[in-house]
N, CA, C, O and the ligand as a Tripos MOL2 file, in Angstrom:
@<TRIPOS>MOLECULE
protein
  301   299    76     0     0
PROTEIN
NO_CHARGES

@<TRIPOS>ATOM
      1 N         202.6970  101.2360  114.8200 N.3       1 MET1
      2 CA        202.6820   99.8500  114.3940 C.3       1 MET1
      3 C         203.7960   99.6620  113.3180 C.2       1 MET1
      4 O         203.8130  100.3420  112.2920 O.2       1 MET1
      5 N         204.6790   98.7530  113.5870 N.am      2 PRO2
      6 CA        205.7390   98.5210  112.5880 C.3       2 PRO2
      7 C         205.1520   97.8080  111.3470 C.2       2 PRO2
      8 O         204.7470   96.6470  111.3840 O.2       2 PRO2
      9 N         205.1370   98.5940  110.2400 N.am      3 ILE3
     10 CA        204.4710   98.0280  109.0410 C.3       3 ILE3
     11 C         205.4130   97.0630  108.3390 C.2       3 ILE3
     12 O         204.9900   96.4030  107.3900 O.2       3 ILE3
     13 N         206.6440   96.9500  108.7490 N.am      4 GLU4
     14 CA        207.5180   96.0020  108.0930 C.3       4 GLU4
     15 C         207.3030   94.5620  108.5610 C.2       4 GLU4
     16 O         207.6350   93.6030  107.8640 O.2       4 GLU4
     17 N         206.7310   94.4420  109.7750 N.am      5 SER5
     18 CA        206.4200   93.1060  110.2450 C.3       5 SER5
     19 C         205.0380   92.6750  109.7200 C.2       5 SER5
     20 O         204.0170   93.2850  110.0380 O.2       5 SER5
     21 N         205.0380   91.6380  108.9340 N.am      6 ILE6
     22 CA        203.8240   91.1670  108.3070 C.3       6 ILE6
     23 C         203.3260   89.9550  109.1110 C.2       6 ILE6
     24 O         203.9060   88.8740  109.0060 O.2       6 ILE6
     25 N         202.2790   90.1180  109.8970 N.am      7 PRO7
     26 CA        201.8580   89.0250  110.7420 C.3       7 PRO7
     27 C         201.2560   87.8420  110.0010 C.2       7 PRO7
     28 O         201.7000   86.7040  110.1510 O.2       7 PRO7
     29 N         200.2600   88.1260  109.2150 N.am      8 LYS8
     30 CA        199.5680   86.9760  108.6050 C.3       8 LYS8
     31 C         199.2190   87.2920  107.1780 C.2       8 LYS8
     32 O         198.0760   87.6250  106.8650 O.2       8 LYS8
     33 N         200.1820   87.1910  106.3290 N.am      9 PHE9
     34 CA        199.9850   87.3440  104.9210 C.3       9 PHE9
     35 C         200.2030   86.0320  104.2400 C.2       9 PHE9
     36 O         201.1160   85.2910  104.6030 O.2       9 PHE9
     37 N         199.3740   85.7160  103.2410 N.am     10 THR10
     38 CA        199.6560   84.5760  102.4170 C.3      10 THR10
     39 C         200.9200   84.9040  101.6080 C.2      10 THR10
     40 O         201.2150   86.0770  101.3800 O.2      10 THR10
     41 N         201.6610   83.8930  101.1780 N.am     11 PRO11
     42 CA        202.8570   84.1600  100.4090 C.3      11 PRO11
     43 C         202.5940   85.0590   99.1910 C.2      11 PRO11
     44 O         203.3840   85.9610   98.9130 O.2      11 PRO11
     45 N         201.5040   84.8250   98.4700 N.am     12 LEU12
     46 CA        201.1680   85.6180   97.3210 C.3      12 LEU12
     47 C         200.8500   87.0740   97.7120 C.2      12 LEU12
     48 O         201.2440   88.0160   97.0250 O.2      12 LEU12
     49 N         200.1470   87.2270   98.8030 N.am     13 ALA13
     50 CA        199.7790   88.5700   99.3200 C.3      13 ALA13
     51 C         201.0710   89.2820   99.7410 C.2      13 ALA13
     52 O         201.2450   90.4770   99.4990 O.2      13 ALA13
     53 N         201.9390   88.5490  100.3530 N.am     14 ALA14
     54 CA        203.2270   89.1630  100.8020 C.3      14 ALA14
     55 C         203.9980   89.6720   99.6130 C.2      14 ALA14
     56 O         204.6310   90.7240   99.7040 O.2      14 ALA14
     57 N         203.9710   88.9650   98.4950 N.am     15 ASN15
     58 CA        204.6610   89.3830   97.3080 C.3      15 ASN15
     59 C         204.0830   90.7130   96.7750 C.2      15 ASN15
     60 O         204.8380   91.6130   96.4070 O.2      15 ASN15
     61 N         202.7880   90.8270   96.7390 N.am     16 LEU16
     62 CA        202.1130   92.0440   96.2950 C.3      16 LEU16
     63 C         202.4200   93.1960   97.2370 C.2      16 LEU16
     64 O         202.6840   94.3190   96.8090 O.2      16 LEU16
     65 N         202.3790   92.8880   98.5490 N.am     17 TRP17
     66 CA        202.6640   93.8980   99.5730 C.3      17 TRP17
     67 C         204.1020   94.4350   99.4240 C.2      17 TRP17
     68 O         204.3520   95.6380   99.4980 O.2      17 TRP17
     69 N         205.0180   93.5000   99.2140 N.am     18 ASP18
     70 CA        206.4320   93.8580   99.0960 C.3      18 ASP18
     71 C         206.6400   94.7820   97.8610 C.2      18 ASP18
     72 O         207.5540   95.6050   97.8410 O.2      18 ASP18
     73 N         205.8000   94.6280   96.8740 N.am     19 ALA19
     74 CA        205.9510   95.4480   95.6640 C.3      19 ALA19
     75 C         205.5030   96.8830   95.8560 C.2      19 ALA19
     76 O         205.7740   97.7280   95.0030 O.2      19 ALA19
     77 N         204.8360   97.1740   96.9350 N.am     20 ILE20
     78 CA        204.3090   98.5560   97.2060 C.3      20 ILE20
     79 C         205.4340   99.2850   97.9800 C.2      20 ILE20
     80 O         205.9810   98.7530   98.9460 O.2      20 ILE20
     81 N         205.7610  100.5040   97.5360 N.am     21 PRO21
     82 CA        206.7620  101.2690   98.2810 C.3      21 PRO21
     83 C         206.2860  101.5950   99.7180 C.2      21 PRO21
     84 O         205.0900  101.6790   99.9990 O.2      21 PRO21
     85 N         207.2550  101.7690  100.5830 N.am     22 GLY22
     86 CA        207.0000  101.9630  102.0130 C.3      22 GLY22
     87 C         205.9660  103.0610  102.2870 C.2      22 GLY22
     88 O         205.0520  102.9050  103.0970 O.2      22 GLY22
     89 N         206.1550  104.1880  101.5700 N.am     23 HIS23
     90 CA        205.2120  105.3270  101.8710 C.3      23 HIS23
     91 C         203.8240  105.0110  101.3900 C.2      23 HIS23
     92 O         202.8270  105.4790  101.9400 O.2      23 HIS23
     93 N         203.7760  104.1620  100.2940 N.am     24 GLY24
     94 CA        202.4620  103.7730   99.7500 C.3      24 GLY24
     95 C         201.7460  102.8480  100.7570 C.2      24 GLY24
     96 O         200.5430  102.9600  100.9900 O.2      24 GLY24
     97 N         202.5160  101.9590  101.3220 N.am     25 ARG25
     98 CA        201.8980  101.0530  102.3320 C.3      25 ARG25
     99 C         201.3370  101.8470  103.5210 C.2      25 ARG25
    100 O         200.2180  101.6070  103.9750 O.2      25 ARG25
    101 N         202.1120  102.7610  103.9920 N.am     26 LYS26
    102 CA        201.7120  103.5500  105.1340 C.3      26 LYS26
    103 C         200.4390  104.2970  104.8520 C.2      26 LYS26
    104 O         199.5510  104.3780  105.7010 O.2      26 LYS26
    105 N         200.3480  104.8480  103.6530 N.am     27 LYS27
    106 CA        199.1690  105.5940  103.2380 C.3      27 LYS27
    107 C         197.9350  104.6770  103.1620 C.2      27 LYS27
    108 O         196.8370  105.0470  103.5750 O.2      27 LYS27
    109 N         198.1500  103.4950  102.6310 N.am     28 LEU28
    110 CA        197.0350  102.5120  102.5810 C.3      28 LEU28
    111 C         196.5380  102.1150  103.9480 C.2      28 LEU28
    112 O         195.3330  102.0250  104.1850 O.2      28 LEU28
    113 N         197.4870  101.8750  104.8590 N.am     29 LEU29
    114 CA        197.1330  101.4100  106.1770 C.3      29 LEU29
    115 C         196.4530  102.5130  107.0100 C.2      29 LEU29
    116 O         195.7380  102.2280  107.9710 O.2      29 LEU29
    117 N         196.6850  103.7410  106.6290 N.am     30 ASN30
    118 CA        196.1010  104.8370  107.4020 C.3      30 ASN30
    119 C         194.8340  105.3970  106.7810 C.2      30 ASN30
    120 O         194.2420  106.3430  107.3000 O.2      30 ASN30
    121 N         194.4180  104.8030  105.6580 N.am     31 ASN31
    122 CA        193.2580  105.2970  104.9760 C.3      31 ASN31
    123 C         192.3050  104.1770  104.5620 C.2      31 ASN31
    124 O         192.0700  103.9480  103.3750 O.2      31 ASN31
    125 N         191.7830  103.5090  105.5320 N.am     32 VAL32
    126 CA        190.8570  102.4330  105.2970 C.3      32 VAL32
    127 C         189.4680  102.8790  105.7160 C.2      32 VAL32
    128 O         189.2900  103.4060  106.8140 O.2      32 VAL32
    129 N         188.5050  102.6780  104.8720 N.am     33 TRP33
    130 CA        187.1350  103.1610  105.1590 C.3      33 TRP33
    131 C         186.4870  102.2640  106.2510 C.2      33 TRP33
    132 O         186.4640  101.0360  106.1590 O.2      33 TRP33
    133 N         185.9770  102.9440  107.2640 N.am     34 CYS34
    134 CA        185.2400  102.2360  108.3080 C.3      34 CYS34
    135 C         183.7890  102.6390  108.2220 C.2      34 CYS34
    136 O         183.4550  103.8190  108.3300 O.2      34 CYS34
    137 N         182.9060  101.6390  108.0250 N.am     35 GLY35
    138 CA        181.4840  101.9190  107.9100 C.3      35 GLY35
    139 C         180.8580  102.4130  109.2060 C.2      35 GLY35
    140 O         179.8730  103.1510  109.1990 O.2      35 GLY35
    141 N         181.4480  101.9930  110.3140 N.am     36 GLN36
    142 CA        180.9400  102.4050  111.6470 C.3      36 GLN36
    143 C         181.2990  103.8510  111.9430 C.2      36 GLN36
    144 O         180.4770  104.6410  112.4080 O.2      36 GLN36
    145 N         182.5500  104.1680  111.6580 N.am     37 CYS37
    146 CA        183.0160  105.5320  111.9250 C.3      37 CYS37
    147 C         182.5930  106.4990  110.8410 C.2      37 CYS37
    148 O         182.5450  107.7080  111.0660 O.2      37 CYS37
    149 N         182.2750  105.9580  109.6230 N.am     38 ALA38
    150 CA        181.9000  106.7270  108.4630 C.3      38 ALA38
    151 C         182.9910  107.6840  108.0220 C.2      38 ALA38
    152 O         182.7030  108.7820  107.5440 O.2      38 ALA38
    153 N         184.2120  107.2860  108.1760 N.am     39 HIS39
    154 CA        185.3500  108.0290  107.6400 C.3      39 HIS39
    155 C         186.5500  107.0730  107.5890 C.2      39 HIS39
    156 O         186.4880  105.9360  108.0580 O.2      39 HIS39
    157 N         187.6250  107.5710  107.0100 N.am     40 SER40
    158 CA        188.8230  106.7590  106.8500 C.3      40 SER40
    159 C         189.5450  106.6330  108.1960 C.2      40 SER40
    160 O         189.6450  107.5960  108.9560 O.2      40 SER40
    161 N         190.0330  105.4540  108.4640 N.am     41 VAL41
    162 CA        190.7030  105.1800  109.7520 C.3      41 VAL41
    163 C         191.9230  104.3670  109.4750 C.2      41 VAL41
    164 O         192.0370  103.7670  108.4060 O.2      41 VAL41
    165 N         192.8710  104.3270  110.4370 N.am     42 PRO42
    166 CA        193.9780  103.3850  110.3240 C.3      42 PRO42
    167 C         193.4460  101.9500  110.6140 C.2      42 PRO42
    168 O         192.5210  101.7550  111.4030 O.2      42 PRO42
    169 N         194.0740  100.9680  109.9400 N.am     43 ILE43
    170 CA        193.7120   99.5930  110.1420 C.3      43 ILE43
    171 C         194.7410   98.9500  111.0760 C.2      43 ILE43
    172 O         195.9400   99.2100  110.9760 O.2      43 ILE43
    173 N         194.2450   98.1060  111.9860 N.am     44 THR44
    174 CA        195.1640   97.3920  112.8780 C.3      44 THR44
    175 C         194.8990   95.9510  112.8130 C.2      44 THR44
    176 O         193.8650   95.5130  112.3080 O.2      44 THR44
    177 N         195.8390   95.1860  113.3290 N.am     45 ASN45
    178 CA        195.7290   93.7360  113.3520 C.3      45 ASN45
    179 C         195.3240   93.1150  111.9930 C.2      45 ASN45
    180 O         194.4770   92.2260  111.8960 O.2      45 ASN45
    181 N         195.9840   93.6430  110.9760 N.am     46 PHE46
    182 CA        195.4950   93.2320  109.6460 C.3      46 PHE46
    183 C         196.2170   91.9820  109.1360 C.2      46 PHE46
    184 O         197.3240   91.6270  109.5390 O.2      46 PHE46
    185 N         195.4870   91.3510  108.2130 N.am     47 THR47
    186 CA        196.0310   90.1800  107.5050 C.3      47 THR47
    187 C         195.9380   90.5070  106.0440 C.2      47 THR47
    188 O         195.2620   91.4610  105.6600 O.2      47 THR47
    189 N         196.6100   89.7260  105.2160 N.am     48 GLY48
    190 CA        196.5750   89.9570  103.7830 C.3      48 GLY48
    191 C         196.2780   88.6840  103.0340 C.2      48 GLY48
    192 O         196.7640   87.6040  103.3720 O.2      48 GLY48
    193 N         195.4570   88.8400  101.9940 N.am     49 ALA49
    194 CA        195.1460   87.7050  101.1160 C.3      49 ALA49
    195 C         195.0200   88.2320   99.7060 C.2      49 ALA49
    196 O         194.9410   89.4430   99.4980 O.2      49 ALA49
    197 N         195.0010   87.3660   98.7670 N.am     50 VAL50
    198 CA        194.8280   87.7920   97.3900 C.3      50 VAL50
    199 C         193.4290   87.3550   96.9070 C.2      50 VAL50
    200 O         193.0460   86.1900   97.0140 O.2      50 VAL50
    201 N         192.6970   88.3270   96.3790 N.am     51 LYS51
    202 CA        191.3810   88.0510   95.8730 C.3      51 LYS51
    203 C         191.2660   88.5840   94.4710 C.2      51 LYS51
    204 O         191.3790   89.7900   94.2490 O.2      51 LYS51
    205 N         191.0380   87.6760   93.4960 N.am     52 GLY52
    206 CA        190.8520   88.0900   92.1180 C.3      52 GLY52
    207 C         192.0720   88.8440   91.5940 C.2      52 GLY52
    208 O         191.9470   89.7430   90.7620 O.2      52 GLY52
    209 N         193.2550   88.4660   92.0900 N.am     53 GLY53
    210 CA        194.4660   89.0930   91.6290 C.3      53 GLY53
    211 C         194.8440   90.3900   92.3670 C.2      53 GLY53
    212 O         195.9280   90.9410   92.1760 O.2      53 GLY53
    213 N         193.9330   90.8480   93.1990 N.am     54 ASP54
    214 CA        194.2290   92.0450   93.9980 C.3      54 ASP54
    215 C         194.4960   91.7100   95.4300 C.2      54 ASP54
    216 O         194.0300   90.6930   95.9430 O.2      54 ASP54
    217 N         195.2500   92.5680   96.0810 N.am     55 LEU55
    218 CA        195.5880   92.3610   97.4760 C.3      55 LEU55
    219 C         194.4620   92.8480   98.4130 C.2      55 LEU55
    220 O         194.0490   94.0050   98.3440 O.2      55 LEU55
    221 N         193.9900   91.9800   99.2590 N.am     56 LEU56
    222 CA        192.9410   92.3310  100.1590 C.3      56 LEU56
    223 C         193.4510   92.3730  101.5680 C.2      56 LEU56
    224 O         193.9000   91.3660  102.1160 O.2      56 LEU56
    225 N         193.3780   93.5760  102.1680 N.am     57 LEU57
    226 CA        193.8160   93.7410  103.5630 C.3      57 LEU57
    227 C         192.5720   93.6820  104.4670 C.2      57 LEU57
    228 O         191.5900   94.3890  104.2410 O.2      57 LEU57
    229 N         192.6400   92.8350  105.4760 N.am     58 MET58
    230 CA        191.5050   92.7280  106.3860 C.3      58 MET58
    231 C         191.9940   92.9260  107.8250 C.2      58 MET58
    232 O         193.0290   92.3780  108.2050 O.2      58 MET58
    233 N         191.2710   93.6920  108.6120 N.am     59 GLY59
    234 CA        191.7040   93.9100  109.9820 C.3      59 GLY59
    235 C         190.6750   94.6850  110.7800 C.2      59 GLY59
    236 O         189.4770   94.6360  110.5010 O.2      59 GLY59
    237 N         191.1590   95.3900  111.7630 N.am     60 LYS60
    238 CA        190.2020   96.0770  112.6540 C.3      60 LYS60
    239 C         190.4410   97.5850  112.5470 C.2      60 LYS60
    240 O         191.5570   98.0610  112.3390 O.2      60 LYS60
    241 N         189.3190   98.3130  112.7010 N.am     61 CYS61
    242 CA        189.3940   99.7760  112.7460 C.3      61 CYS61
    243 C         190.1550  100.1590  114.0110 C.2      61 CYS61
    244 O         189.8950   99.6440  115.0990 O.2      61 CYS61
    245 N         191.1040  101.0790  113.8360 N.am     62 ALA62
    246 CA        191.9080  101.5200  115.0290 C.3      62 ALA62
    247 C         191.0920  102.3610  115.9980 C.2      62 ALA62
    248 O         191.4830  102.5600  117.1480 O.2      62 ALA62
    249 N         189.9440  102.8570  115.5160 N.am     63 VAL63
    250 CA        189.1260  103.7540  116.3670 C.3      63 VAL63
    251 C         188.0770  102.9310  117.1050 C.2      63 VAL63
    252 O         188.0360  102.9560  118.3350 O.2      63 VAL63
    253 N         187.2220  102.1970  116.3780 N.am     64 CYS64
    254 CA        186.0990  101.5350  117.0310 C.3      64 CYS64
    255 C         186.2470   99.9960  117.0250 C.2      64 CYS64
    256 O         185.3980   99.2990  117.5790 O.2      64 CYS64
    257 N         187.3080   99.4700  116.4070 N.am     65 HIS65
    258 CA        187.6170   98.0440  116.4110 C.3      65 HIS65
    259 C         186.5690   97.2200  115.6350 C.2      65 HIS65
    260 O         186.4270   96.0200  115.8670 O.2      65 HIS65
    261 N         185.8500   97.8600  114.7300 N.am     66 SER66
    262 CA        185.0120   97.0740  113.8540 C.3      66 SER66
    263 C         185.8780   96.3950  112.7880 C.2      66 SER66
    264 O         187.0220   96.7920  112.5660 O.2      66 SER66
    265 N         185.3240   95.3660  112.1290 N.am     67 ASP67
    266 CA        186.0580   94.7620  111.0110 C.3      67 ASP67
    267 C         186.0770   95.7100  109.8390 C.2      67 ASP67
    268 O         185.0430   96.2530  109.4500 O.2      67 ASP67
    269 N         187.2800   95.9130  109.2630 N.am     68 VAL68
    270 CA        187.3980   96.7300  108.0890 C.3      68 VAL68
    271 C         188.2830   95.9710  107.0850 C.2      68 VAL68
    272 O         189.0640   95.0880  107.4380 O.2      68 VAL68
    273 N         188.1180   96.3570  105.8490 N.am     69 ALA69
    274 CA        188.9010   95.7220  104.7930 C.3      69 ALA69
    275 C         189.2320   96.7690  103.6790 C.2      69 ALA69
    276 O         188.5130   97.7430  103.4550 O.2      69 ALA69
    277 N         190.3180   96.4990  103.0390 N.am     70 ARG70
    278 CA        190.7570   97.4230  101.9560 C.3      70 ARG70
    279 C         191.2800   96.5950  100.8220 C.2      70 ARG70
    280 O         192.1900   95.7870  101.0060 O.2      70 ARG70
    281 N         190.7170   96.7830   99.6470 N.am     71 LEU71
    282 CA        191.2040   96.1100   98.4540 C.3      71 LEU71
    283 C         192.2490   96.9970   97.7820 C.2      71 LEU71
    284 O         191.9880   98.1530   97.4490 O.2      71 LEU71
    285 N         193.4110   96.4400   97.5960 N.am     72 VAL72
    286 CA        194.5230   97.1720   96.8940 C.3      72 VAL72
    287 C         194.6080   96.6450   95.4800 C.2      72 VAL72
    288 O         195.1440   95.5670   95.2260 O.2      72 VAL72
    289 N         194.0750   97.4160   94.5820 N.am     73 GLU73
    290 CA        194.0470   96.9800   93.2010 C.3      73 GLU73
    291 C         195.4700   97.0200   92.5610 C.2      73 GLU73
    292 O         196.1940   98.0130   92.6360 O.2      73 GLU73
    293 N         195.8020   95.9040   91.9480 N.am     74 SER74
    294 CA        197.1000   95.8810   91.2320 C.3      74 SER74
    295 C         196.7870   96.0590   89.7280 C.2      74 SER74
    296 O         195.7160   95.6750   89.2580 O.2      74 SER74
    297 N         197.6770   96.6070   89.0410 N.am     75 ASN75
    298 CA        197.4670   96.9670   87.6300 C.3      75 ASN75
    299 C         197.4160   95.7070   86.7310 C.2      75 ASN75
    300 O         197.2460   95.8210   85.5170 O.2      75 ASN75
    301 ZN        185.6440  102.5290  113.0460 Zn       76 ZN76
@<TRIPOS>BOND
     1     1     2 1
     2     2     3 1
     3     3     4 2
     4     3     5 am
     5     5     6 1
     6     6     7 1
     7     7     8 2
     8     7     9 am
     9     9    10 1
    10    10    11 1
    11    11    12 2
    12    11    13 am
    13    13    14 1
    14    14    15 1
    15    15    16 2
    16    15    17 am
    17    17    18 1
    18    18    19 1
    19    19    20 2
    20    19    21 am
    21    21    22 1
    22    22    23 1
    23    23    24 2
    24    23    25 am
    25    25    26 1
    26    26    27 1
    27    27    28 2
    28    27    29 am
    29    29    30 1
    30    30    31 1
    31    31    32 2
    32    31    33 am
    33    33    34 1
    34    34    35 1
    35    35    36 2
    36    35    37 am
    37    37    38 1
    38    38    39 1
    39    39    40 2
    40    39    41 am
    41    41    42 1
    42    42    43 1
    43    43    44 2
    44    43    45 am
    45    45    46 1
    46    46    47 1
    47    47    48 2
    48    47    49 am
    49    49    50 1
    50    50    51 1
    51    51    52 2
    52    51    53 am
    53    53    54 1
    54    54    55 1
    55    55    56 2
    56    55    57 am
    57    57    58 1
    58    58    59 1
    59    59    60 2
    60    59    61 am
    61    61    62 1
    62    62    63 1
    63    63    64 2
    64    63    65 am
    65    65    66 1
    66    66    67 1
    67    67    68 2
    68    67    69 am
    69    69    70 1
    70    70    71 1
    71    71    72 2
    72    71    73 am
    73    73    74 1
    74    74    75 1
    75    75    76 2
    76    75    77 am
    77    77    78 1
    78    78    79 1
    79    79    80 2
    80    79    81 am
    81    81    82 1
    82    82    83 1
    83    83    84 2
    84    83    85 am
    85    85    86 1
    86    86    87 1
    87    87    88 2
    88    87    89 am
    89    89    90 1
    90    90    91 1
    91    91    92 2
    92    91    93 am
    93    93    94 1
    94    94    95 1
    95    95    96 2
    96    95    97 am
    97    97    98 1
    98    98    99 1
    99    99   100 2
   100    99   101 am
   101   101   102 1
   102   102   103 1
   103   103   104 2
   104   103   105 am
   105   105   106 1
   106   106   107 1
   107   107   108 2
   108   107   109 am
   109   109   110 1
   110   110   111 1
   111   111   112 2
   112   111   113 am
   113   113   114 1
   114   114   115 1
   115   115   116 2
   116   115   117 am
   117   117   118 1
   118   118   119 1
   119   119   120 2
   120   119   121 am
   121   121   122 1
   122   122   123 1
   123   123   124 2
   124   123   125 am
   125   125   126 1
   126   126   127 1
   127   127   128 2
   128   127   129 am
   129   129   130 1
   130   130   131 1
   131   131   132 2
   132   131   133 am
   133   133   134 1
   134   134   135 1
   135   135   136 2
   136   135   137 am
   137   137   138 1
   138   138   139 1
   139   139   140 2
   140   139   141 am
   141   141   142 1
   142   142   143 1
   143   143   144 2
   144   143   145 am
   145   145   146 1
   146   146   147 1
   147   147   148 2
   148   147   149 am
   149   149   150 1
   150   150   151 1
   151   151   152 2
   152   151   153 am
   153   153   154 1
   154   154   155 1
   155   155   156 2
   156   155   157 am
   157   157   158 1
   158   158   159 1
   159   159   160 2
   160   159   161 am
   161   161   162 1
   162   162   163 1
   163   163   164 2
   164   163   165 am
   165   165   166 1
   166   166   167 1
   167   167   168 2
   168   167   169 am
   169   169   170 1
   170   170   171 1
   171   171   172 2
   172   171   173 am
   173   173   174 1
   174   174   175 1
   175   175   176 2
   176   175   177 am
   177   177   178 1
   178   178   179 1
   179   179   180 2
   180   179   181 am
   181   181   182 1
   182   182   183 1
   183   183   184 2
   184   183   185 am
   185   185   186 1
   186   186   187 1
   187   187   188 2
   188   187   189 am
   189   189   190 1
   190   190   191 1
   191   191   192 2
   192   191   193 am
   193   193   194 1
   194   194   195 1
   195   195   196 2
   196   195   197 am
   197   197   198 1
   198   198   199 1
   199   199   200 2
   200   199   201 am
   201   201   202 1
   202   202   203 1
   203   203   204 2
   204   203   205 am
   205   205   206 1
   206   206   207 1
   207   207   208 2
   208   207   209 am
   209   209   210 1
   210   210   211 1
   211   211   212 2
   212   211   213 am
   213   213   214 1
   214   214   215 1
   215   215   216 2
   216   215   217 am
   217   217   218 1
   218   218   219 1
   219   219   220 2
   220   219   221 am
   221   221   222 1
   222   222   223 1
   223   223   224 2
   224   223   225 am
   225   225   226 1
   226   226   227 1
   227   227   228 2
   228   227   229 am
   229   229   230 1
   230   230   231 1
   231   231   232 2
   232   231   233 am
   233   233   234 1
   234   234   235 1
   235   235   236 2
   236   235   237 am
   237   237   238 1
   238   238   239 1
   239   239   240 2
   240   239   241 am
   241   241   242 1
   242   242   243 1
   243   243   244 2
   244   243   245 am
   245   245   246 1
   246   246   247 1
   247   247   248 2
   248   247   249 am
   249   249   250 1
   250   250   251 1
   251   251   252 2
   252   251   253 am
   253   253   254 1
   254   254   255 1
   255   255   256 2
   256   255   257 am
   257   257   258 1
   258   258   259 1
   259   259   260 2
   260   259   261 am
   261   261   262 1
   262   262   263 1
   263   263   264 2
   264   263   265 am
   265   265   266 1
   266   266   267 1
   267   267   268 2
   268   267   269 am
   269   269   270 1
   270   270   271 1
   271   271   272 2
   272   271   273 am
   273   273   274 1
   274   274   275 1
   275   275   276 2
   276   275   277 am
   277   277   278 1
   278   278   279 1
   279   279   280 2
   280   279   281 am
   281   281   282 1
   282   282   283 1
   283   283   284 2
   284   283   285 am
   285   285   286 1
   286   286   287 1
   287   287   288 2
   288   287   289 am
   289   289   290 1
   290   290   291 1
   291   291   292 2
   292   291   293 am
   293   293   294 1
   294   294   295 1
   295   295   296 2
   296   295   297 am
   297   297   298 1
   298   298   299 1
   299   299   300 2
@<TRIPOS>SUBSTRUCTURE
     1 MET1         2 RESIDUE 1 A MET
     2 PRO2         6 RESIDUE 1 A PRO
     3 ILE3        10 RESIDUE 1 A ILE
     4 GLU4        14 RESIDUE 1 A GLU
     5 SER5        18 RESIDUE 1 A SER
     6 ILE6        22 RESIDUE 1 A ILE
     7 PRO7        26 RESIDUE 1 A PRO
     8 LYS8        30 RESIDUE 1 A LYS
     9 PHE9        34 RESIDUE 1 A PHE
    10 THR10       38 RESIDUE 1 A THR
    11 PRO11       42 RESIDUE 1 A PRO
    12 LEU12       46 RESIDUE 1 A LEU
    13 ALA13       50 RESIDUE 1 A ALA
    14 ALA14       54 RESIDUE 1 A ALA
    15 ASN15       58 RESIDUE 1 A ASN
    16 LEU16       62 RESIDUE 1 A LEU
    17 TRP17       66 RESIDUE 1 A TRP
    18 ASP18       70 RESIDUE 1 A ASP
    19 ALA19       74 RESIDUE 1 A ALA
    20 ILE20       78 RESIDUE 1 A ILE
    21 PRO21       82 RESIDUE 1 A PRO
    22 GLY22       86 RESIDUE 1 A GLY
    23 HIS23       90 RESIDUE 1 A HIS
    24 GLY24       94 RESIDUE 1 A GLY
    25 ARG25       98 RESIDUE 1 A ARG
    26 LYS26      102 RESIDUE 1 A LYS
    27 LYS27      106 RESIDUE 1 A LYS
    28 LEU28      110 RESIDUE 1 A LEU
    29 LEU29      114 RESIDUE 1 A LEU
    30 ASN30      118 RESIDUE 1 A ASN
    31 ASN31      122 RESIDUE 1 A ASN
    32 VAL32      126 RESIDUE 1 A VAL
    33 TRP33      130 RESIDUE 1 A TRP
    34 CYS34      134 RESIDUE 1 A CYS
    35 GLY35      138 RESIDUE 1 A GLY
    36 GLN36      142 RESIDUE 1 A GLN
    37 CYS37      146 RESIDUE 1 A CYS
    38 ALA38      150 RESIDUE 1 A ALA
    39 HIS39      154 RESIDUE 1 A HIS
    40 SER40      158 RESIDUE 1 A SER
    41 VAL41      162 RESIDUE 1 A VAL
    42 PRO42      166 RESIDUE 1 A PRO
    43 ILE43      170 RESIDUE 1 A ILE
    44 THR44      174 RESIDUE 1 A THR
    45 ASN45      178 RESIDUE 1 A ASN
    46 PHE46      182 RESIDUE 1 A PHE
    47 THR47      186 RESIDUE 1 A THR
    48 GLY48      190 RESIDUE 1 A GLY
    49 ALA49      194 RESIDUE 1 A ALA
    50 VAL50      198 RESIDUE 1 A VAL
    51 LYS51      202 RESIDUE 1 A LYS
    52 GLY52      206 RESIDUE 1 A GLY
    53 GLY53      210 RESIDUE 1 A GLY
    54 ASP54      214 RESIDUE 1 A ASP
    55 LEU55      218 RESIDUE 1 A LEU
    56 LEU56      222 RESIDUE 1 A LEU
    57 LEU57      226 RESIDUE 1 A LEU
    58 MET58      230 RESIDUE 1 A MET
    59 GLY59      234 RESIDUE 1 A GLY
    60 LYS60      238 RESIDUE 1 A LYS
    61 CYS61      242 RESIDUE 1 A CYS
    62 ALA62      246 RESIDUE 1 A ALA
    63 VAL63      250 RESIDUE 1 A VAL
    64 CYS64      254 RESIDUE 1 A CYS
    65 HIS65      258 RESIDUE 1 A HIS
    66 SER66      262 RESIDUE 1 A SER
    67 ASP67      266 RESIDUE 1 A ASP
    68 VAL68      270 RESIDUE 1 A VAL
    69 ALA69      274 RESIDUE 1 A ALA
    70 ARG70      278 RESIDUE 1 A ARG
    71 LEU71      282 RESIDUE 1 A LEU
    72 VAL72      286 RESIDUE 1 A VAL
    73 GLU73      290 RESIDUE 1 A GLU
    74 SER74      294 RESIDUE 1 A SER
    75 ASN75      298 RESIDUE 1 A ASN
    76 ZN76       301 GROUP 0 **** ****
């Protein structure tokens, strides 16, 4: 999945995402907790929004296609 193409990020979320180094983004996208799989999975078809000042990634588990989300805390 090309992580440089941002499908559905709000402008604010895109700003936060852009501030994360490429290797950091890749790590985040490949380590999202899935409650169904009960382990970390890659996230697919994700979108980005800002919640409480933090970046929230929402998408689907690459393994079982359940909804998963990952909050990326900003300092
Ligand atoms: Zn899963």
